[in-house]
C-alpha positions in Angstrom: 18.3 -5.4 9.8 18.2 -5.0 6.2 15.3 -2.7 4.4 14.2 -2.9 1.0 14.6 -0.4 -1.5 12.3 0.9 -4.1 14.3 4.1 -5.2 12.4 6.6 -3.3 12.5 7.8 0.3 8.9 8.1 0.7 7.8 4.5 -1.2 10.8 3.0 1.2 9.2 4.3 4.3 6.0 2.7 3.4 7.8 -0.7 2.5 8.4 -0.6 6.6 5.2 -2.2 7.0 5.6 -5.7 5.2 3.2 -8.1 4.2 0.4 -5.9 4.6 -1.9 -8.0 2.4 -1.8 -11.0 4.7 0.4 -10.5 7.9 1.2 -6.8 8.1 4.6 -6.5 9.8 5.9 -3.4 11.4 9.5 -3.1 11.0 10.3 0.4 12.6 9.4 -1.5 16.2 11.4 1.2 18.2 14.0 4.1 17.8 17.1 1.7 17.1 15.3 0.5 14.1 14.1 4.0 13.4 17.6 4.9 13.4 19.1 2.2 11.3 16.8 2.8 8.6 17.4 6.6 8.1 21.3 5.7 8.1 20.5 3.2 5.1 17.6 5.7 3.7 20.2 9.0 4.0 23.6 7.6 4.1 25.1 11.3 3.6 22.8 13.0 6.1 24.4 13.5 9.9 21.8 13.2 12.0 22.4 15.4 15.4 22.1 14.3 18.8 19.6 16.9 18.8 17.0 14.6 17.2 14.8 13.4 19.3 13.8 9.8 17.8 10.9 9.1 20.0 9.2 12.1 18.8 10.1 11.0 15.3 8.9 7.4 15.7 5.8 8.8 17.1 5.1 11.3 14.1 6.6 9.0 11.2 4.2 6.4 11.5 1.1 8.1 11.0 2.7 9.8 7.7 4.0 6.7 6.4 0.2 5.5 6.6 -0.9 8.6 4.7 1.1 8.7 2.2 0.7 5.1 1.6 -3.1 5.7 1.5 -2.7 8.3 -1.2 -0.3 6.0 -3.1 -2.9 2.9 -3.1 -5.5 5.1 -4.1 -3.5 6.2 -7.0 -3.0 2.8 -8.4 -6.5 1.8 -7.7 -7.8 4.8 -9.7 -9.6 6.2 -6.4 -9.9 10.0 -4.9 -7.5 11.0 -2.0 -9.0 11.1 1.4 -8.6 14.7 2.8 -6.8 13.6 6.0 -3.9 12.2 4.3 -3.7 15.0 1.8 -3.5 17.5 4.7 -1.1 15.4 6.7 1.7 15.1 3.9 1.3 18.4 3.2 1.5 19.9 6.5 4.5 17.8 7.0 6.1 19.2 3.3 5.6 22.8 5.0 8.5 22.2 7.6 12.1 22.8 7.3 14.2 20.6 5.4 17.6 18.9 5.9 20.3 21.8 6.1 22.6 21.8 3.3 25.6 24.2 3.4 29.0 25.1 1.4 32.6 25.8 2.8 34.8 28.0 0.7 35.9 24.7 -1.4 33.2 21.7 -0.2 30.1 20.9 0.6 29.7 20.5 4.5 27.8 17.3 5.8 24.1 17.6 5.2 22.5 17.9 8.5 19.1 16.9 10.4 18.5 18.0 14.0 14.6 18.0 14.1 11.9 15.4 13.4 10.7 18.0 11.8 12.9 17.9 9.0 13.0 14.0 8.6 9.3 14.0 8.1 9.3 17.3 5.6 12.0 15.7 3.5 9.9 12.5 3.6 6.7 14.4 2.6 8.5 16.1 -0.2 9.7 13.2 -1.9 6.0 11.6 -1.7 4.4 14.6 -3.3 6.9 14.3 -6.2 6.0 10.7 -6.7 2.5 11.6 -6.6 2.8 14.2 -9.1 4.9 11.7 -11.6 3.1 10.0 -14.6 0.3 8.1 -12.7 0.6 5.2 -14.9 3.7 4.7 -13.4 2.8 4.2 -10.1 2.2 0.4 -9.9 2.0 -2.6 -7.6 4.3 -5.6 -7.5 3.0 -8.5 -9.0 4.7 -10.8 -6.7 2.5 -13.4 -4.9 1.6 -12.0 -1.2 3.6 -8.8 -2.0 1.8 -5.8 -3.9 4.4 -3.3 -2.7 3.7 0.0 -4.2 6.8 1.3 -6.6 7.5 4.2 -9.3 8.1 2.7 -12.3 11.1 4.7 -13.7 12.2 2.1 -16.5 12.6 3.3 -20.2 9.9 1.2 -21.1 7.7 1.4 -18.1 8.0 -2.6 -17.9 9.0 -2.9 -14.2 6.7 -5.5 -12.6 8.4 -6.3 -9.3 9.5 -4.2 -6.1 12.5 -5.5 -6.5 13.9 -8.3 -9.1 16.4 -9.5 -6.4 13.4 -10.6 -4.0 10.1 -10.9 -6.0 10.9 -11.2 -9.2 13.5 -13.9 -8.5 10.7 -15.7 -6.4 8.4 -15.8 -9.3 11.0 -16.7 -11.8 12.2 -19.7 -9.9 9.2 -20.9 -9.4 8.0 -21.0 -13.0 11.4 -22.7 -13.7 10.8 -25.5 -11.3 7.2 -25.9 -12.5 8.4 -26.2 -16.0 11.0 -28.8 -14.8 8.1 -30.7 -12.9 6.2 -30.6 -16.4 8.7 -31.7 -18.9 10.0 -34.6 -16.6 6.5 -35.6 -16.1 5.7 -36.0 -19.7 8.8 -37.8 -20.0 7.8 -40.2 -17.3 4.5 -40.3 -19.1 5.7 -40.8 -22.7 8.4 -43.8 -21.2 5.6 -45.5 -19.7 3.6 -45.8 -22.7 6.7 -47.1 -24.6 7.2 -49.8 -21.8 3.5 -50.7 -22.1 3.2 -50.6 -25.8 0.0 -50.8 -27.7 -2.9 -53.0 -26.1 -4.0 -55.6 -28.7 -7.9 -55.9 -29.1 -9.2 -59.4 -27.0 -10.7 -61.9 -29.7 -13.7 -63.0 -29.1 -14.1 -66.8 -27.9 
């Protein structure tokens, strides 16, 4: 399975429910899907056998909905809900991934518990929400509206992903323009063939 990438893990988590505005589709359908998502999101992390993916699946979905609620409230200019704040802040207090050095090299980053994964995601969400709020936006693609953090230099990003919604919109605009040009050419050709209409002479 290929998951969408926003550039921030917490927003990537929010993106694991697709098409929220029209037909919400859960992507973290089971522990296998969650494992795949984590491996793609944190490709440099070793997830230990002790990590209980069933527990994590049960806890990561409420965290996802809380951070999504905070993000969407921010983009709308609304106040944050206290329950969402409490859930994210509580997760952020947990132990995070284990980083360590050997004598010459860095050891692989490791995660052994659900608490560590949730803490990493919650801390990233807090960092996103503490950014310039004008840069937290919704995709302008049709039927999309996924949230993203615009980290471009001129804050000109419009799409969740250019290769996805950006290409769709640009392709549609090109096809619409081509259709109009063909219609205009067809109308002009028809006019030339018909020629001007002579006034009828009264009898």
